[in-house]
Phi, psi and omega in degrees: 000137178288141178278148174276120179282123178223158179280162176302324179296317178293324178299314178298316179298315179298319178299315180296316180298318180292323177296317178296319180293320178299319178296317179296321178299315180297314181297318180293320178298318178297319178297319178296320179294321178295324180286341182085153181259036178297206183291100183295335182292339181261358183240102183300320180296317179293322178297318179297319178296319180295319177295318178298317179299316180296313180296317181294319179297316179297318179296317178300313181299320179296311182290323178294322177299314177301317182294315182292334182252028184265143170243117183282125181232141176282152175294142185237045185270070180275356175092354179258297177258147180284130178209189178302123180098351180289145170255124188239132171252129180220161178245132174276110187294332180295327186241342184084359181288137176256141179224149173237127182225156171253134178274118183235179172275175183296330182290318183274346185304136178208077184302150008267353183282322180242116182245147181289144175293347178268349180289161181303314180290315179302314180296324179294328183279333185305132176081359181270171182224172179304134179097340180294145174243128183229162173258118178290141182261012182288182180295331176257076184302136180203166176263136184235135172249127181277124184261323182206149177225127177237000000 
C-alpha cells in the first residue's frame, strides 16, 4: 500500500486530532452508559449521543488511517523542481487562464489555493520545472505550462 506523504506539521495535527476524537468517544460512551441502554428509540438525548458517537468514531477511524499510513516528508520548495511545499504559477493553455497554487499534503489541502500532491493536477506537477508543458490527468484534462516555481 502506498504511504500518504505528509509534512511533520500535518503529522502533529493529525495526532492531536485523533487524541481529541478518542477523548470525545470515551466521554460520549460514558454518557451513554450513564443514560442506560434502554429503548434508545424513545430517548432523544440518547439517540443524539449515539449519533454523535457514530460520527466521531467514523472521523477518528478516517484520521487514524491517514496517520497509520503516513510517510513524513519535509517540504522541498527549493525553487527548481516542484515538490511538497512549492508554490507554482501555471497557465492552462486551453483557456489562457493563469493560476497559482501551493502543493501540500492531503491534510493541508484547501482547494483551489492549496492542492494535494495526490490530486490529479498536483501529481502532474510533481518533479516538473519552469517551462515544462504537461497534460493534467484531472477530470478537466488540459495542457499546462509552468511559469514559476517558488
